[in-house]
C-alpha positions in Angstrom: 35.8 -69.5 -8.6 36.4 -65.7 -8.4 34.2 -63.4 -6.4 32.7 -60.5 -8.3 30.9 -58.9 -5.4 31.7 -59.0 -1.7 29.6 -57.4 1.0 31.4 -57.1 4.3 29.7 -56.3 7.5 27.3 -53.7 6.0 25.1 -51.8 8.4 22.2 -49.5 7.5 20.0 -47.8 9.9 17.0 -45.5 9.4 16.5 -43.7 12.7 15.9 -46.5 15.3 15.3 -49.1 12.7 18.2 -51.3 11.6 17.6 -52.5 8.0 21.0 -54.2 7.7 22.8 -55.6 10.7 26.4 -56.5 9.8 25.4 -58.2 6.5 28.1 -60.1 4.6 27.9 -62.1 1.4 30.0 -63.2 -1.6 28.7 -63.5 -5.1 30.8 -65.7 -7.4 31.7 -64.4 -10.8 29.3 -65.6 -13.6 26.5 -66.4 -11.2 22.9 -65.2 -10.8 22.2 -64.3 -7.2 18.9 -63.4 -5.6 17.9 -61.7 -2.4 14.9 -63.3 -0.7 13.1 -62.2 2.4 10.0 -60.6 3.8 9.2 -56.9 3.6 11.6 -54.9 5.8 14.4 -57.5 5.6 16.8 -55.0 4.0 16.9 -56.3 0.4 16.2 -52.9 -1.2 18.5 -51.2 1.2 21.4 -53.5 0.2 20.6 -53.1 -3.5 20.6 -49.3 -3.1 23.9 -49.4 -1.3 25.5 -51.6 -4.0 24.2 -49.2 -6.7 25.5 -46.2 -4.7 22.1 -44.6 -4.3 22.6 -44.6 -0.6 25.7 -45.1 1.6 26.1 -47.8 4.3 26.5 -46.6 7.9 29.3 -49.2 8.3 31.0 -51.9 6.3 32.2 -52.0 2.8 31.4 -53.3 -0.7 34.1 -54.8 -2.9 33.4 -55.1 -6.7 35.8 -57.1 -8.9 38.5 -56.8 -6.2 38.2 -53.0 -5.7 36.4 -51.0 -3.0 33.2 -49.8 -4.5 33.6 -46.4 -6.1 31.8 -44.0 -8.5 33.6 -45.6 -11.5 31.7 -48.8 -10.9 28.3 -47.4 -11.6 28.6 -48.0 -15.3 29.4 -51.7 -14.6 26.3 -52.4 -12.5 22.9 -53.1 -14.1 19.8 -52.3 -12.0 16.1 -52.4 -12.8 14.0 -51.0 -10.0 10.7 -52.6 -9.3 7.7 -51.0 -11.0 7.2 -48.2 -8.4 10.8 -47.0 -9.2 9.6 -45.8 -12.6 7.7 -42.5 -13.3 4.4 -43.7 -14.8 3.4 -40.3 -16.1 6.7 -39.9 -17.9 7.0 -40.8 -21.5 9.0 -43.9 -22.4 11.6 -42.1 -24.3 12.1 -39.5 -21.6 12.4 -42.3 -19.0 15.0 -44.2 -21.1 17.0 -41.0 -21.6 16.9 -40.3 -17.8 18.1 -43.8 -16.9 20.9 -43.7 -19.6 22.1 -40.4 -18.2 22.1 -41.8 -14.7 24.5 -44.4 -16.0 26.8 -41.7 -17.3 25.8 -41.4 -20.9 25.5 -38.0 -22.5 22.1 -37.0 -23.7 23.3 -37.0 -27.3 24.8 -40.5 -27.1 21.8 -41.8 -25.2 19.4 -40.5 -27.9 21.6 -42.1 -30.6 21.7 -45.5 -28.8 18.0 -45.5 -27.9 17.0 -44.7 -31.4 19.0 -47.7 -32.6 17.4 -50.0 -30.1 13.9 -48.7 -30.5 14.2 -49.3 -34.2 15.9 -52.7 -33.8 12.9 -53.9 -31.6 10.4 -52.1 -33.7 9.0 -50.0 -30.8 9.5 -46.5 -32.2 5.9 -45.7 -31.5 6.5 -46.3 -27.8 8.8 -43.2 -27.5 6.0 -40.8 -26.8 3.7 -43.1 -24.8 3.5 -42.7 -21.1 4.7 -45.7 -19.1 1.2 -46.1 -17.6 -0.1 -46.8 -21.1 2.1 -49.9 -21.4 1.0 -53.3 -20.2 
């Protein structure tokens, strides 16, 4: 089976704290892969490196046979945990923000979001704050 993601000897330190100490793993194409571990194990640090939010101090990430680069951002889906969202921001604004982070223009994002909000019959959510949703 082909490998879609390969992490090779990745190191990430925050001051004196080592979050990732030469971490390596391979994710087979078409699989679902989970990172499990206690708080402070480095799960979020690794996800942030794969999503190019932060850089590793050492090591490399290979995606689909290529060294990770900015062009890969559009190929990676990432939903941060709840505290990664802005609760006082309106749903529509948050969706526009996330779409633009993935490289969409504001105009294209609005067009696509309008389509999906209508498709799922959630147009009334656009101006609600995230904290108002269950």
